[in-house]
C-alpha positions in Angstrom: -13.5 -43.1 -3.7 -17.0 -44.6 -3.9 -17.4 -48.3 -3.7 -20.5 -49.6 -5.5 -22.4 -52.8 -4.6 -21.1 -54.4 -7.8 -17.5 -53.6 -6.7 -18.0 -55.1 -3.3 -19.6 -58.2 -4.7 -16.7 -58.8 -7.0 -14.0 -58.3 -4.4 -11.4 -61.0 -3.9 -9.5 -61.4 -0.6 -6.5 -59.7 -2.3 -8.5 -56.6 -3.1 -10.0 -56.5 0.4 -6.5 -56.7 1.9 -5.2 -53.9 -0.5 -8.1 -51.7 0.5 -7.4 -52.4 4.2 -3.7 -51.7 3.8 -4.5 -48.4 2.0 -6.9 -47.3 4.7 -4.4 -47.8 7.5 -2.0 -45.5 5.7 -4.4 -42.5 6.0 -3.3 -41.9 9.6 -6.3 -39.7 10.4 -9.6 -40.9 12.0 -12.2 -39.3 9.7 -10.4 -40.2 6.5 -10.0 -43.8 7.8 -13.7 -44.0 8.6 -14.7 -42.6 5.2 -12.5 -45.1 3.5 -14.2 -48.0 5.3 -17.8 -46.8 5.8 -19.0 -48.2 2.4 -17.7 -51.7 3.4 -19.3 -51.9 6.8 -22.7 -53.5 7.3 -25.0 -51.3 9.4 -25.3 -54.1 12.0 -21.6 -55.0 12.2 -20.6 -56.8 15.3 -17.3 -55.7 16.9 -15.4 -57.9 19.4 -12.1 -57.0 21.0 -10.3 -57.5 24.3 -11.4 -55.7 27.4 -14.8 -54.8 25.8 -18.1 -56.6 25.5 -19.3 -57.3 22.0 -20.9 -54.3 20.4 -23.2 -53.9 17.4 -23.6 -51.1 14.8 -21.6 -49.0 12.5 -21.6 -46.1 14.9 -19.8 -48.3 17.5 -17.4 -49.6 14.9 -16.5 -46.0 13.9 -16.2 -44.8 17.5 -13.8 -47.6 18.3 -11.4 -46.2 15.6 -12.0 -42.6 16.7 -10.9 -43.8 20.2 -7.9 -45.6 18.8 -6.8 -42.5 16.9 -7.4 -40.3 19.9 -5.0 -42.5 21.9 -2.5 -42.8 19.0 -2.9 -39.8 16.8 -1.3 -40.3 13.4 -1.2 -44.1 13.8 -0.7 -46.3 10.8 -0.5 -50.1 10.4 1.4 -52.6 8.3 -0.1 -55.9 7.3 2.4 -58.6 8.2 0.4 -61.6 6.9 -3.1 -62.7 6.1 -5.2 -65.7 5.2 -8.7 -66.4 3.9 -11.1 -69.1 4.9 -14.3 -67.7 3.4 -16.3 -65.9 4.6 -13.5 -64.9 7.0 -10.3 -63.0 6.3 -7.6 -63.1 9.0 -5.1 -60.3 9.2 -1.9 -60.0 11.3 -0.7 -56.5 11.6 1.7 -54.1 13.4 0.5 -50.7 14.5 3.0 -47.8 14.1 2.3 -45.1 16.7 4.1 -41.7 16.6 6.4 -41.5 19.6 7.0 -45.2 19.7 10.5 -46.7 19.2 9.1 -49.8 17.5 5.8 -51.1 16.1 3.2 -52.5 18.4 2.3 -56.1 17.5 -1.4 -55.9 17.5 -2.0 -59.6 16.9 -4.7 -60.8 14.5 -8.0 -59.4 13.4 -10.8 -61.5 11.7 -13.2 -59.9 9.3 -16.3 -61.8 8.3 -17.7 -60.6 5.0 -21.1 -61.1 3.5 -22.1 -59.6 0.2 -18.9 -57.6 0.2 -19.6 -56.0 3.6 -17.9 -56.5 6.9 -20.5 -58.1 9.2 -18.1 -58.9 12.0 -14.7 -57.7 13.2 -12.9 -59.7 15.9 -9.6 -58.6 17.4 -7.4 -61.4 18.8 -4.6 -59.5 20.5 -2.9 -59.1 23.8 -3.7 -55.5 24.9 -0.4 -55.4 26.9 1.8 -53.9 24.2 -0.7 -51.0 23.7 -1.2 -50.5 27.4 2.6 -50.6 27.9 3.0 -48.0 25.2 0.4 -45.8 26.8 1.9 -46.2 30.3 5.2 -44.8 28.9 3.3 -41.7 27.5 1.5 -40.1 30.5 0.3 -37.3 28.2 -2.1 -39.8 26.6 -3.6 -41.0 29.9 -6.6 -38.6 29.9 -7.5 -39.9 26.3 -7.3 -43.5 27.6 -9.7 -42.7 30.4 -12.1 -41.0 28.1 -12.1 -43.9 25.5 -15.4 -45.7 25.2 
């Protein structure tokens, strides 16, 4: 599905959230990335726990490749969201195959400009994800190779 500049400019927070929710159901890294690529500014800034801030669409995409390498087939459910333009705050749960319950991944803030994501900030405690990975030793090599 292509997203034109006009489509992006006319988005409401509700349509952004619907697009985000649909992307998280794809459960496959390259499909997920193709779904979001038209919405990501080339100089997007990504901030998340345990990593220094990074810039660029290639970094943004690699972060999700790494996540899907750690949690193949992962999906997410949006629990709640709020908007204070130009920011959209999203609380979500990550569903990882092999897990007994969803991982509470905290909140993510997206800053949009001209319909593009210019910044993504993850506000979460990495402990649930690290605990899940600790209980699945087969995933440890993937964790060590994540960028």
